[in-house]
C-alpha positions as CSV (number, residue, x, y, z in Angstrom):
1,M,163.7,85.1,61.3
2,C,163.1,83.4,64.7
3,D,163.8,79.8,65.5
4,L,160.6,79.3,67.6
5,A,157.4,81.3,67.5
6,V,154.6,81.7,70.1
7,A,151.5,83.6,69.1
8,S,148.6,85.0,71.1
9,E,145.1,83.7,70.4
10,G,144.1,87.0,68.8
11,A,147.1,87.2,66.4
12,V,146.4,87.4,62.7
13,F,148.9,86.6,60.0
14,G,148.7,87.6,56.3
15,L,150.2,89.4,53.4
16,P,148.1,92.6,53.2
17,E,150.3,94.2,50.6
18,V,148.9,91.9,47.9
19,N,145.5,93.5,48.4
20,V,147.0,96.8,47.1
21,G,148.8,95.2,44.2
22,L,152.3,94.8,45.8
23,F,154.3,91.6,45.6
24,P,155.6,90.4,49.0
25,A,159.0,89.5,47.7
26,Q,161.0,90.1,50.9
27,V,158.8,88.1,53.2
28,L,158.4,85.3,50.7
29,S,162.1,84.5,51.0
30,V,161.4,83.5,54.6
31,L,157.9,82.1,54.3
32,Q,158.8,79.7,51.5
33,H,160.9,77.7,54.0
34,L,158.1,77.7,56.7
35,L,154.9,77.0,54.8
36,P,153.8,74.4,52.3
37,R,153.9,75.8,48.7
38,R,150.2,75.6,48.1
39,R,149.3,77.3,51.4
40,L,151.8,80.1,50.7
41,T,150.4,80.5,47.2
42,E,146.9,80.8,48.6
43,L,148.0,83.5,51.0
44,C,149.6,85.4,48.1
45,L,146.8,85.1,45.6
46,C,143.8,85.6,48.0
47,G,145.3,88.2,50.4
48,E,143.1,86.8,53.2
49,P,144.6,86.8,56.7
50,I,144.8,83.6,58.8
51,S,144.2,83.2,62.5
52,A,146.8,82.1,65.0
53,R,145.2,78.6,65.1
54,E,145.5,78.4,61.3
55,A,149.1,79.5,61.5
56,L,149.7,76.8,64.1
57,A,148.2,74.2,61.9
58,A,150.2,75.4,58.9
59,G,153.5,75.3,60.9
60,L,154.1,79.0,60.9
61,V,154.1,79.1,64.8
62,N,155.0,76.6,67.4
63,Y,152.4,77.4,70.0
64,V,149.3,79.6,70.5
65,S,148.4,80.8,74.0
66,D,146.5,83.5,75.7
67,D,149.3,83.8,78.3
68,L,152.4,84.4,76.2
69,D,154.7,84.9,79.2
70,A,153.7,81.6,80.7
71,E,154.1,79.7,77.4
72,L,157.5,81.2,76.8
73,G,158.5,80.3,80.3
74,R,157.5,76.7,79.7
75,L,159.3,76.6,76.4
76,L,162.5,78.1,77.9
77,A,162.4,75.6,80.8
78,R,162.1,72.7,78.3
79,M,165.1,74.1,76.3
80,L,167.3,74.6,79.3
81,N,166.3,71.7,81.5
82,N,169.3,69.3,82.1
83,R,171.2,70.6,79.1
84,P,174.6,72.2,78.8
85,P,174.2,76.0,78.7
86,L,175.4,76.4,75.1
87,S,173.6,73.4,73.5
88,A,170.6,75.4,72.4
89,A,172.7,78.1,71.0
90,D,174.9,75.6,69.2
91,C,171.8,73.9,67.8
92,T,170.3,77.1,66.3
93,R,173.7,78.0,64.7
94,S,174.1,74.6,63.3
95,S,174.0,74.3,59.5
96,M,171.2,71.7,59.8
97,W,168.7,74.6,60.4
98,K,169.9,76.7,57.5
99,P,168.0,76.1,54.2
100,C,170.2,74.8,51.4
101,R,169.8,76.8,48.2
102,S,171.7,75.3,45.3
103,S,170.8,78.3,43.2
104,S,172.7,80.6,45.5
105,P,175.1,82.9,43.5
106,W,177.8,82.2,46.1
107,R,177.6,78.4,45.5
108,S,177.5,78.7,41.7
109,R,180.6,80.9,41.3
110,K,183.6,79.2,39.9
111,A,187.0,79.7,41.5
112,R,189.1,82.2,39.5
């Protein structure tokens, strides 16, 4: 999973496996933390792809641009401008970015 995402104008997102009767279990573990529940349910049940602009509106990507290199350059400049070199790395490793799952088997095990 990436921390920030930039998509081209022509990018298309979807779950095509549902159109052939497969359940997208692996990708749902990531998408459930990125998309609202009803939007994700719609993608799963209908199997219709969404455009890059729709993905932006849903919060799946941060930016949509025809010039990906320029957009990434602007984003990196914003991240690194006047900040200590490791602040971005420390931020992405921080536990505040990790989803908390109380049903995790590791958290529910009792000490032996």
